[in-house]
N, C-alpha and C positions, 0 to 999 in steps of 0.2 A: 409659217415656218414648219409647222408639222407636216403640211402637204409636201413641202420640199424634201423633207427627210423621208417621207413615205415613198416618193418617187425614187430617191437614191437607194432605198432598200430594194425596190423592185428591180432597179438597174443592176444592183449587186447580185441579186438572185439570178438574173438572166445571164450575166457575165460568168458567174460561177458555173452555171449549167453548160455554157459553151466551152469553158476552159477544161472541164473534167467530164468528158463523155462516158467514161467508164469508171467504176468504183476502184479505189486504191487498195487493191489486194496485194499483200506481201507474198502470197503463195497461191499458184493455181488460178490466176485471173484469166478471164476470157481474152482472146487476142485483142490487144489495144489498138487504137488508131495509129497512124504513122507517127513515129516518135518525133521526127523533125517538125511536123505540122503541129503536134500536140505541144511541143516545147515553144514553138513560135507563137501560138495562141496564148499560152500561159504568160509569156514575156510581155504581152500587151495587156491582157485582162487582169492578171493578178495585182499589179500595182494599182489599177483603177479600183478594183474591188476593195483592196486594203485601205485605199484613200477614203472611200466611202464609209467603210466600217470604222476607221479611225475618227472620222468626223462625227459619226453617230455616237460612238463611245465617249467622245470628249464632252458631250452634253448630257450623258446618262439618260438617253431617251428610253422610257419604259417600253418593254415589249411584252405584249400579252401572249402567254403560252398556255396550252391546255394543261390542266392538272388532273391526272388520272388518280384513281383511288390508291391508297398505300399498298393494298394487296396487289393490284395490277402492276403498279410500278415496280415492286419488289420482284415479282415473278418474271415480268418482262426482262428487267435488267439482268437478273440472274441467268435466265435461260438464253437470252440473246448473247450475253458475254461468253458463256460456256460454248455456245455453238460457233460463234465467230472465231474465238481463240483456238478452238479445236482444229479448225481448218486453216487458220492463218499462221499460227506458230506452233501448233500441236501441244505444247505444254511447257513447264518450267525448264526442263533440261535444254530443249531447243532454243527457248528464249535466252537463257544464259549464254548459249553458244553463239547465237547469231544476232540477237535483236536488242540486248540491253544497252548497247552503245548507240551513238548517232551514226546513221547510215544514209546512203542515197539509193532508193529503190530503182531509180531510172526515170526516163521520160521527162514529164513536166513536174515531177515530185520535187519537194524541197528537202532539207535535212529532216530525217525522220527517226523517231525513237519510240521506245515503249511498244504499245500495241498499235502500230500504224499511225502514230501522231505526227502529222506533217506540219512542221513549224513554218515552212515557207508560205503556206496558205493561211496563216493566222496573223493577227495583229500582235504587237508586243504586249498590249494590255491583256489580250486573251490568254497568251502564253503565260504571262505573269500570274493571272488569276487561276488558271488550270494547274499550274505547277508551283504554286506558292510555297509548298513545303519542300521543294527540291533544293538541294545545297548548291546547285549550279543554275538556278533559275535565271540569273542575269545573263549568263552565257547562252542559255537556250533562247532567250528573247532576241538574241542577235540573228537568229535564223529567220525572223519575220521578213517576208518578201523575197527571200532567196530561193530561186527555183531553177530547174533545168540544168544547163551546163554550168552555170555559176555555182549552183549547189553542189554539183559533182566535183568541181575543182576545189571548192572550199572544204568539203568533207575529206577529199583526198589529201589536201594540204594539212589537214589536222586541226582546223579551227575549233572543232568540238571534241578533240581527242581527250580521252580520260574521263569523259562524262558517262556515268552509268546510272541506270534506273532499276531499282529492285523490282522483281516480278510482282509482289503484292501491291506495291504502289502503282505500278503500271496498270494493273487490272482495275484498281480503284478509280484512277483518273479516266480510264476508258469508259467504265460504267457510268460515271457521273458527268463527264464532260464531252466525250466523243460520241458515245452511243446515242444520246438524245438527238444529235443533229442528223444521224442516219435514220432514226425513227421518223423524224420530221420529213426527210426526203422520201421515205417509203410512203408516208401518209399522203404527200403531195402526188406521188406517182400513181397510187392505187385509189385515191379518192376518199371522200368522207366516210364510206363504209369501212375503211381500215380501222377506224376507232371502235367499231362494234365487234371486231374479231376478238377471239380469246387472246390473252397474253402470249400463249405459245405460238399461235398462228402469226401474231405480230412479230414475234421473235424470228420465226422462219423467214418471213418476207423481208425483214430488216437485214438479215444475213444475206439474202439474195441481192438486195440493193447494194449492200456493202461490197459485194463481189462483182456485180454486173452493172451498177449504176441504175438510175431511174428512168432512162430513156424508154419510150414506148413505140417508136417508129421503126419500120423495116421488117423484113421477113424473119430476122433473128429474134424479134421481140414478140412474135405471135402468141406464145404461151403467156407472156406477161400481160398482154392485152386481154387474153381470155380470163386471166385471174381478175383483172380489173373490171371487165365488162360482164362476165358471166358468174364467176365464183363468188366474188365479194358481195354483190348486191343481194344474193340469197344466203349469205353467210355460210357457204358450203365448204367446209374444210377438206372433205374428200375430193372435191373438185380442185381446190388449191393444190393438194398433194399430187393429184393426177397430172396437173399441168407442170408442176415442178419436176416430176419424173420424166415427163415428155421432153423436157429441155435436153435430155441426154443426146438427142439427135444432132444437136449443134456441134458436138465435139467428137463424134465417132471418127476414129482413125487419126486423131490428133495426139501430139505428145502428152498433153495434159488431160486428155479425154477421160480416162478412167477415174482420175482424181476428182474432176469436176462433176462427173456423173454421180460418184459416190457422195459428193457434197449435196447435190440436189436431192438425192435419196434420203440423206440425213435430215435435211430441211423438211422434206415431206413427212418424215417420221415425227419430227418435233411438232409440225403444224397440227397433226392429228391427235396429239396427246391431250 
């Protein structure tokens, strides 16, 4: 039975990677794949992934997770949250203006609230656990499995109208529930040496993965491969910073180019602290 569930976990991981080739950035994301293709893939894979996750959660299968020291955990969470929030929503005033309600960011996304929390790609149980203190948790759970055009229509129809999430609560859930999954994605993308980096360098690379995803193939991912294959094995944060800054080449002359280059430079600065 355990081997069956392990196979299902691996299948879920594969499908998730196929369904979300780029990270879910609310602001200033790298050019995403074709929206119709992205939406079509999500409509097939998301229900399958959620079915597997629901099956796993129904038997409370224990999952082994790395346990960093309390100092590393606190520094990483604090710095990564500040870095990602700074570039995704800028701060409390912008959050109150644009993100405290339930929105649809586009593409294959589901109903999204707080700091990029996409309910469409979560199980009802996960949403319930993450947002147990929310006054509208039951309504938020209804977003599970709702993605793409269906999510767009339901958000526009007002299925989650009137639900708001206070900024401090949004940050708390992001740091405790959302951020660890992106850290795990960064660790998978950059390899075992990621664990040996300073919390600040881990925060910078987690921000990168949040924005760009964890893919490593293609000419646009050359700098990410260099970080994985050259910088991390020698724990060279100057090398990591250099490759982060070198990514600015990707967005020269594009509408979001200046902002994305500034973000990479900010991540480089954090990595070297």
